[in-house]
C-alpha positions in Angstrom: -116.9 -5.9 97.6 -113.7 -7.0 95.9 -113.4 -7.2 92.1 -113.2 -10.6 90.5 -109.7 -11.8 89.4 -110.7 -11.5 85.7 -111.6 -7.8 86.1 -108.3 -7.1 87.8 -106.4 -8.9 85.1 -108.2 -6.9 82.3 -107.8 -3.5 84.0 -104.5 -2.8 82.1 -106.2 -3.6 78.8 -109.0 -1.3 79.7 -106.6 1.5 80.4 -104.8 0.8 77.2 -108.1 0.9 75.3 -109.2 4.2 76.8 -105.8 5.7 75.9 -106.1 4.5 72.3 -109.7 5.9 72.0 -108.5 9.2 73.4 -105.7 9.4 70.9 -108.0 8.5 68.0 -110.6 11.1 69.2 -107.8 13.8 69.4 -106.6 12.9 65.9 -110.1 13.1 64.6 -110.6 16.6 66.0 -107.2 17.6 64.7 -108.1 16.4 61.2 -111.6 17.9 61.3 -110.1 21.2 62.2 -107.8 21.1 59.1 -110.7 20.2 56.8 -112.8 23.1 58.1 -109.8 25.4 57.8 -109.2 24.3 54.2 -112.8 24.7 53.3 -112.8 28.2 54.7 -109.6 29.0 52.8 -111.1 27.9 49.5 -114.6 29.5 50.0 -115.1 33.2 48.9 -115.2 35.9 49.9 -111.5 36.1 50.7 -110.2 38.3 53.5 -107.4 40.1 51.6 -106.6 42.5 54.4 -106.3 39.7 57.0 -104.2 37.7 54.5 -101.8 40.6 54.0 -101.5 41.2 57.7 -100.7 37.5 58.2 -98.0 37.7 55.6 -96.4 40.6 57.5 -96.8 38.7 60.8 -95.4 35.4 59.7 -93.0 36.4 56.9 -91.8 39.9 57.0 -91.2 40.0 60.8 -89.2 36.7 60.5 -86.7 38.1 57.9 -83.9 38.9 60.3 -83.8 35.6 62.0 -84.0 33.8 58.7 -81.1 35.8 57.3 -78.9 35.3 60.3 -79.6 31.6 60.6 -79.1 31.1 56.9 -75.8 32.9 56.8 -74.2 31.1 59.8 -75.6 27.7 58.7 -73.9 28.1 55.3 -70.7 29.2 56.9 -70.7 26.3 59.3 -71.4 23.9 56.4 -68.7 25.5 54.3 -66.1 25.1 57.0 -67.0 21.5 58.1 -67.6 20.1 54.6 -64.3 21.7 53.4 -62.4 20.0 56.3 -64.0 16.7 55.4 -63.5 16.9 51.7 -59.9 18.0 52.1 -59.0 14.7 53.6 -60.0 13.0 50.3 -58.6 15.7 48.0 -62.1 16.7 46.9 -62.3 20.3 47.9 -63.7 21.1 44.4 -67.0 19.6 45.4 -67.6 22.0 48.3 -70.1 24.1 46.3 -72.5 21.3 45.3 -72.1 19.7 48.8 -73.2 23.0 50.5 -75.9 23.7 47.9 -77.5 20.3 48.0 -77.4 20.1 51.8 -79.1 23.5 52.1 -81.6 23.2 49.2 -82.8 19.7 49.9 -82.8 19.6 53.7 -81.4 22.3 55.9 -83.1 25.2 54.1 -86.7 24.1 54.4 -86.3 22.5 57.8 -84.3 25.2 59.6 -86.4 28.0 58.0 -89.6 26.3 59.2 -88.2 25.7 62.7 -87.1 29.3 63.0 -90.5 30.7 61.8 -92.3 28.2 64.2 -90.3 29.5 67.1 -90.9 33.2 66.3 -94.3 33.4 64.5 -95.9 30.1 65.3 -95.7 30.6 69.1 -97.0 34.2 68.7 -99.9 33.0 66.5 -100.9 30.4 69.1 -100.7 32.9 71.9 -102.7 35.5 70.0 -105.6 33.2 69.1 -105.4 31.7 72.6 -105.9 35.1 74.2 -108.8 35.8 71.9 -110.3 32.5 73.0 -110.0 33.0 76.8 -111.3 36.7 76.4 -114.3 35.3 74.5 -113.5 37.3 71.3 -113.9 34.2 69.2 -117.2 33.5 70.8 -118.2 37.1 70.0 -117.4 36.5 66.3 -119.6 33.4 66.4 -122.5 35.3 68.0 -122.2 37.9 65.2 -122.6 35.1 62.7 -119.0 35.6 61.5 -117.0 32.4 60.9 -113.8 32.5 63.1 -112.2 30.0 60.6 -112.5 32.5 57.8 -111.2 35.4 59.8 -108.4 33.8 61.9 -107.4 30.5 60.5 -107.8 30.7 56.7 -105.6 33.8 56.3 -102.9 32.2 58.4 -102.8 29.0 56.4 -102.7 30.9 53.1 -100.0 33.2 54.4 -98.0 30.1 55.5 -98.3 28.6 52.0 -97.0 31.8 50.5 -94.3 32.9 53.0 -92.6 29.6 53.9 -91.3 29.0 50.3 -90.1 32.6 50.2 -88.4 32.3 53.6 -86.8 29.0 52.4 -85.6 30.6 49.2 -83.9 33.5 51.1 -82.4 30.9 53.5 -81.0 28.9 50.6 -79.4 31.9 48.9 -77.9 33.4 52.0 -76.7 29.9 53.1 -75.0 29.3 49.8 -73.2 32.7 49.9 -72.3 31.9 53.5 -70.5 28.8 52.3 -68.9 30.9 49.5 -67.6 33.4 52.1 -65.9 30.6 54.0 -64.8 28.4 51.2 -63.7 31.0 48.7 -62.8 34.1 50.7 -61.3 32.5 53.8 -60.1 29.1 52.6 -58.9 30.0 49.1 -61.1 27.8 46.9 -61.6 29.1 43.4 -64.8 31.0 42.8 -65.3 29.4 39.4 -64.9 25.9 41.0 -67.4 26.7 43.8 -70.2 27.8 41.5 -69.3 25.8 38.4 -69.5 22.4 40.2 -72.7 23.6 41.9 -74.3 24.2 38.4 -73.2 20.7 37.4 -74.7 18.7 40.3 -77.7 20.8 41.4 -80.8 20.3 39.2 -84.4 21.3 39.2 -85.6 18.2 41.1 -83.5 19.3 44.1 -85.0 22.8 44.1 -88.5 21.4 43.7 -88.0 19.1 46.6 -87.2 22.0 48.9 -90.1 24.0 47.4 -92.7 21.3 48.1 -91.3 20.7 51.6 -91.5 24.3 52.5 -95.2 24.5 51.3 -96.1 21.4 53.4 -94.2 22.9 56.4 -96.2 26.1 56.0 -99.5 24.2 56.2 -98.3 22.0 59.2 -97.1 25.0 61.3 -100.1 27.2 60.7 -102.5 24.3 61.2 -101.0 23.1 64.5 -100.5 26.6 65.9 -104.0 27.8 65.1 -105.5 24.5 66.4 -103.7 24.8 69.7 -104.8 28.5 70.0 -108.4 27.5 69.3 -108.4 24.8 71.9 -106.5 26.6 74.6 -107.1 25.9 78.3 -108.3 28.4 80.9 -106.2 31.5 81.9 -102.7 32.5 81.3 -101.4 29.1 82.2 -103.6 27.5 79.5 -102.2 29.9 76.9 -98.6 29.2 78.0 -99.2 25.5 77.8 -100.8 25.7 74.4 -98.0 27.8 73.1 -95.4 25.3 74.3 -97.3 22.4 72.9 -97.8 24.1 69.5 -94.0 24.8 69.1 -93.0 21.3 70.2 -95.6 19.5 68.1 -94.9 21.6 65.0 -91.1 21.0 65.3 -91.6 17.3 65.7 -94.0 17.0 62.8 -91.6 19.1 60.6 -88.8 16.6 61.3 -91.0 13.5 60.9 -92.6 14.8 57.7 -89.2 15.8 56.3 -88.0 12.2 56.6 -91.0 10.6 55.0 -91.2 13.2 52.3 -87.5 12.9 51.5 -87.7 9.1 51.5 -90.4 9.2 48.8 -89.0 12.0 46.7 -85.3 11.1 46.0 
């Protein structure tokens, strides 16, 4: 029996409606997970040992990549901004240009992206393996809240470590620009830091600070969620890990734009 013409005409709208409902349902589960995680984070007793372990896992083990990325980002900025400013006879503004670029934008964003690639992917894979090997189900059977033992320490550690990683990135990046601008290109040391002190204020520093905190929540939220809702087998863990890194990176860049457009 053939379908009536009206049903055939409405089939694309039906598919569109199903897709929209599926997206809304996924966003609802995503938001509910965050609410449950925050509730577990703020509800005592606090798992201090798990929290310290997450700080080591997310922060301390990411130090090397943060230092390397910060140093070469500052050096590249110092070189390219010096070349640009020299065309206008404004080489004296190299210091504030490098500092503002790193403190306001590149420091929080690149530090978050680097930590996402190193620690976020590992966090998703770790929780995903616990899911497929039924370790999370075992915690539930023993009346232990997996949110409190696995998710809450990770989110708290992200809130603590991301600003610290960003601060290290900023300092190393600024000295990377100093190395190129002052030591290699001959700019005066007093000019580099003096103009920086004139143009960089507390609002710029606080912008980077709040961005880094929000990135810490976003990365740990997305990565733990993907680990909790992993598919079956090794293929499911690999897919969830890839999705966590991609989604975290995209959300970091999107949120960075909207946050920066509000806080000027």
